[in-house]
DOBAMAR-15362 format. One line per field, with one value per residue: residue number from 1; residue in three letters; chain; x negated, z, y negated of N, C-alpha, C, O in turn. Coordinates in pm, whole numbers. Example, Ala and Ser with C-alpha at 12.3 -4.5 7.8 and 13.67 -1.06 7.14 Angstrom:
n c(1 | 2)
res c(ala | ser)
chain c(A | A)
n_c1 c(-1319 | -1285)
n_c3 c(780 | 708)
n_c2 c(569 | 225)
ca_c1 c(-1230 | -1367)
ca_c3 c(780 | 714)
ca_c2 c(450 | 106)
c_c1 c(-1320 | -1290)
c_c3 c(780 | 787)
c_c2 c(330 | -3)
o_c1 c(-1424 | -1341)
o_c3 c(846 | 804)
o_c2 c(332 | -114)
This chain:
n c(1 | 2 | 3 | 4 | 5 | 6 | 7 | 8 | 9 | 10 | 11 | 12 | 13 | 14 | 15 | 16 | 17 | 18 | 19 | 20 | 21 | 22 | 23 | 24 | 25 | 26 | 27 | 28 | 29 | 30 | 31 | 32 | 33 | 34 | 35 | 36 | 37 | 38 | 39 | 40 | 41 | 42 | 43 | 44 | 45 | 46 | 47 | 48 | 49 | 50 | 51 | 52 | 53 | 54 | 55 | 56 | 57 | 58 | 59 | 60 | 61 | 62 | 63 | 64 | 65 | 66 | 67 | 68 | 69 | 70 | 71 | 72 | 73 | 74 | 75 | 76 | 77 | 78 | 79 | 80 | 81 | 82 | 83)
res c(met | thr | thr | pro | ala | tyr | thr | val | glu | ile | asp | pro | ser | ala | trp | ser | gln | leu | ala | leu | leu | arg | val | glu | ile | tyr | arg | gln | val | arg | glu | ala | leu | lys | ser | val | ala | ser | glu | val | val | pro | gly | glu | ser | asp | arg | pro | ala | leu | phe | pro | leu | val | ile | gly | asp | met | val | ala | his | tyr | asp | val | asp | his | gln | arg | arg | arg | val | leu | leu | arg | glu | val | gly | pro | ser | thr | gln | glu | ser)
chain c(A | A | A | A | A | A | A | A | A | A | A | A | A | A | A | A | A | A | A | A | A | A | A | A | A | A | A | A | A | A | A | A | A | A | A | A | A | A | A | A | A | A | A | A | A | A | A | A | A | A | A | A | A | A | A | A | A | A | A | A | A | A | A | A | A | A | A | A | A | A | A | A | A | A | A | A | A | A | A | A | A | A | A)
n_c1 c(-85 | -58 | -177 | 40 | 23 | 111 | 187 | 421 | 589 | 740 | 953 | 942 | 1198 | 1356 | 1291 | 1442 | 1689 | 1643 | 1606 | 1861 | 1965 | 2076 | 1864 | 1833 | 1921 | 1737 | 1504 | 1572 | 1584 | 1317 | 1189 | 1303 | 1198 | 926 | 930 | 1000 | 767 | 580 | 653 | 624 | 495 | 187 | 116 | 357 | 614 | 669 | 927 | 1207 | 1326 | 1548 | 1784 | 1945 | 1861 | 2079 | 2183 | 2366 | 2610 | 2471 | 2271 | 1967 | 1762 | 1495 | 1174 | 943 | 611 | 375 | 130 | 28 | 50 | 266 | 570 | 826 | 1042 | 1323 | 1577 | 1825 | 2138 | 2492 | 2675 | 2868 | 3037 | 3351 | 3554)
n_c3 c(0 | -87 | 42 | 93 | -119 | -19 | 299 | 570 | 747 | 1029 | 1085 | 1363 | 1462 | 1377 | 1535 | 1777 | 1673 | 1565 | 1799 | 1889 | 1735 | 1673 | 1731 | 1511 | 1296 | 1307 | 1237 | 976 | 854 | 883 | 726 | 476 | 424 | 413 | 185 | -7 | 11 | -90 | -352 | -467 | -723 | -759 | -851 | -970 | -1033 | -798 | -706 | -481 | -302 | -490 | -397 | -85 | 154 | 215 | 479 | 597 | 788 | 809 | 706 | 565 | 520 | 326 | 225 | -44 | -36 | -242 | -239 | 20 | 21 | 131 | 267 | 411 | 674 | 727 | 844 | 1007 | 1028 | 1087 | 804 | 586 | 399 | 272 | 299)
n_c2 c(119 | -220 | -534 | -806 | -1093 | -1325 | -1470 | -1417 | -1657 | -1818 | -2082 | -2301 | -2375 | -2166 | -1950 | -1941 | -1882 | -1629 | -1487 | -1442 | -1244 | -905 | -625 | -448 | -604 | -813 | -669 | -597 | -849 | -927 | -727 | -782 | -1037 | -972 | -820 | -1013 | -1170 | -992 | -980 | -1226 | -1430 | -1560 | -1895 | -1955 | -2199 | -2469 | -2458 | -2432 | -2137 | -1933 | -1824 | -1746 | -1487 | -1223 | -1040 | -796 | -947 | -1177 | -1459 | -1561 | -1833 | -1940 | -2073 | -2079 | -2138 | -2222 | -2348 | -2307 | -2040 | -1884 | -1745 | -1903 | -1876 | -2059 | -2083 | -1886 | -1731 | -1675 | -1561 | -1761 | -1673 | -1571 | -1280)
ca_c1 c(0 | -139 | -140 | 107 | -57 | 168 | 222 | 554 | 583 | 872 | 963 | 972 | 1342 | 1419 | 1262 | 1555 | 1796 | 1605 | 1621 | 2002 | 2005 | 2059 | 1732 | 1833 | 1933 | 1606 | 1413 | 1609 | 1541 | 1171 | 1153 | 1343 | 1100 | 802 | 953 | 988 | 625 | 504 | 696 | 597 | 389 | 109 | 113 | 490 | 646 | 693 | 1070 | 1248 | 1386 | 1669 | 1902 | 1911 | 1872 | 2200 | 2161 | 2490 | 2690 | 2377 | 2203 | 1837 | 1715 | 1350 | 1105 | 816 | 510 | 267 | 4 | -20 | 68 | 349 | 716 | 860 | 1181 | 1370 | 1701 | 1901 | 2262 | 2607 | 2716 | 2997 | 3117 | 3476 | 3578)
ca_c3 c(0 | -95 | 129 | 17 | -149 | 62 | 436 | 617 | 866 | 1080 | 1133 | 1507 | 1490 | 1345 | 1640 | 1870 | 1599 | 1558 | 1932 | 1909 | 1647 | 1717 | 1693 | 1377 | 1200 | 1309 | 1158 | 835 | 809 | 873 | 611 | 354 | 402 | 370 | 47 | -87 | 10 | -175 | -491 | -516 | -822 | -741 | -965 | -1016 | -999 | -656 | -677 | -363 | -324 | -570 | -321 | 48 | 178 | 290 | 551 | 671 | 798 | 836 | 590 | 598 | 423 | 329 | 119 | -91 | -42 | -322 | -200 | 141 | -4 | 239 | 264 | 540 | 717 | 778 | 923 | 997 | 1104 | 1029 | 668 | 581 | 290 | 312 | 234)
ca_c2 c(0 | -341 | -644 | -912 | -1211 | -1433 | -1432 | -1457 | -1741 | -1856 | -2219 | -2298 | -2384 | -2038 | -1851 | -1930 | -1815 | -1487 | -1428 | -1410 | -1134 | -767 | -575 | -391 | -715 | -879 | -584 | -609 | -983 | -922 | -645 | -853 | -1143 | -908 | -781 | -1136 | -1208 | -900 | -994 | -1361 | -1438 | -1683 | -1984 | -1994 | -2337 | -2492 | -2471 | -2356 | -2006 | -1946 | -1783 | -1696 | -1343 | -1186 | -914 | -773 | -1069 | -1286 | -1516 | -1617 | -1931 | -1946 | -2146 | -2023 | -2244 | -2166 | -2410 | -2239 | -1897 | -1830 | -1745 | -1965 | -1865 | -2189 | -2074 | -1762 | -1742 | -1604 | -1596 | -1832 | -1617 | -1508 | -1151)
c_c1 c(-89 | -86 | -72 | 14 | -12 | 199 | 364 | 533 | 724 | 866 | 1000 | 1121 | 1414 | 1394 | 1380 | 1674 | 1768 | 1629 | 1766 | 2049 | 1993 | 1926 | 1731 | 1845 | 1801 | 1507 | 1444 | 1569 | 1390 | 1127 | 1189 | 1245 | 966 | 814 | 940 | 841 | 543 | 539 | 670 | 481 | 314 | 107 | 249 | 514 | 676 | 841 | 1106 | 1307 | 1519 | 1795 | 1858 | 1920 | 1998 | 2176 | 2283 | 2575 | 2603 | 2316 | 2075 | 1793 | 1564 | 1299 | 981 | 721 | 388 | 132 | -57 | -6 | 146 | 496 | 756 | 1009 | 1221 | 1486 | 1763 | 2025 | 2373 | 2637 | 2850 | 3083 | 3243 | 3494 | 3688)
c_c3 c(0 | 1 | 45 | -3 | -64 | 202 | 466 | 744 | 903 | 1134 | 1282 | 1540 | 1462 | 1453 | 1735 | 1802 | 1589 | 1690 | 1959 | 1827 | 1717 | 1661 | 1549 | 1269 | 1192 | 1223 | 1009 | 776 | 787 | 750 | 479 | 322 | 357 | 224 | -46 | -100 | -82 | -323 | -550 | -614 | -800 | -869 | -1023 | -976 | -850 | -624 | -553 | -402 | -397 | -494 | -185 | 53 | 259 | 347 | 638 | 670 | 831 | 706 | 638 | 485 | 438 | 214 | 80 | -110 | -114 | -281 | -79 | 132 | 109 | 202 | 404 | 568 | 782 | 876 | 904 | 1083 | 1033 | 888 | 674 | 467 | 346 | 235 | 134)
c_c2 c(-124 | -447 | -752 | -1031 | -1330 | -1381 | -1476 | -1537 | -1783 | -1997 | -2214 | -2302 | -2251 | -1933 | -1833 | -1862 | -1665 | -1416 | -1385 | -1290 | -999 | -717 | -523 | -498 | -790 | -800 | -594 | -743 | -981 | -842 | -714 | -965 | -1086 | -865 | -901 | -1174 | -1118 | -916 | -1132 | -1356 | -1569 | -1765 | -2017 | -2139 | -2350 | -2512 | -2390 | -2221 | -2024 | -1911 | -1735 | -1543 | -1318 | -1048 | -891 | -899 | -1190 | -1335 | -1583 | -1709 | -1944 | -2031 | -2068 | -2140 | -2187 | -2224 | -2340 | -2088 | -1831 | -1833 | -1792 | -1951 | -1996 | -2176 | -1938 | -1775 | -1667 | -1653 | -1666 | -1781 | -1552 | -1379 | -1158)
o_c1 c(-184 | 32 | -121 | -64 | -88 | 233 | 420 | 467 | 815 | 783 | 1082 | 1166 | 1521 | 1469 | 1414 | 1751 | 1860 | 1667 | 1790 | 2159 | 1911 | 1882 | 1638 | 1786 | 1757 | 1433 | 1353 | 1524 | 1341 | 1038 | 1114 | 1211 | 899 | 717 | 877 | 795 | 448 | 464 | 691 | 382 | 370 | 98 | 259 | 441 | 707 | 875 | 1041 | 1335 | 1594 | 1903 | 1746 | 1979 | 2022 | 2152 | 2302 | 2608 | 2653 | 2310 | 2074 | 1787 | 1513 | 1371 | 922 | 748 | 309 | 30 | -177 | -43 | 100 | 541 | 724 | 1092 | 1160 | 1493 | 1755 | 2019 | 2351 | 2625 | 2935 | 3189 | 3242 | 3454 | 3721)
o_c3 c(77 | 36 | -62 | 85 | -41 | 220 | 397 | 837 | 820 | 1220 | 1321 | 1636 | 1517 | 1461 | 1769 | 1868 | 1603 | 1693 | 2045 | 1847 | 1807 | 1555 | 1474 | 1162 | 1083 | 1143 | 926 | 661 | 685 | 676 | 382 | 206 | 272 | 149 | -152 | -209 | -145 | -409 | -670 | -592 | -819 | -980 | -1115 | -894 | -784 | -525 | -524 | -519 | -370 | -524 | -169 | -34 | 360 | 274 | 740 | 564 | 875 | 607 | 739 | 369 | 549 | 118 | 163 | -190 | -55 | -288 | -74 | 225 | 174 | 117 | 503 | 496 | 880 | 977 | 795 | 1197 | 931 | 857 | 757 | 439 | 451 | 119 | 70)
o_c2 c(-132 | -449 | -787 | -1066 | -1424 | -1264 | -1561 | -1492 | -1782 | -2028 | -2131 | -2239 | -2226 | -1835 | -1720 | -1792 | -1583 | -1299 | -1300 | -1240 | -981 | -762 | -551 | -485 | -828 | -859 | -599 | -751 | -1029 | -886 | -706 | -986 | -1145 | -873 | -893 | -1206 | -1164 | -870 | -1153 | -1288 | -1676 | -1711 | -2098 | -2195 | -2250 | -2576 | -2289 | -2194 | -2118 | -1963 | -1688 | -1481 | -1384 | -952 | -958 | -951 | -1294 | -1261 | -1653 | -1668 | -1957 | -2057 | -1998 | -2230 | -2114 | -2155 | -2315 | -2015 | -1736 | -1911 | -1726 | -2006 | -2039 | -2246 | -1880 | -1822 | -1602 | -1772 | -1633 | -1837 | -1489 | -1368 | -1058)
């Protein structure tokens, strides 16, 4: 398994949101972000992430920072999508 070219970092404001998640949802968020980091192509435009990650009834918003080579979790919380 190769090391992702980008690291996953968490914005300080997102830590308190993560603390409220069930352990299994937290793990799924972490794995989804690691997956994004492993799929980022260095040198792509600096546009923000095209869509948030939806994990169960939660949504995680992140940015891809090509200059610092990181995927930054900005916010995680309940999805507002209606069934």
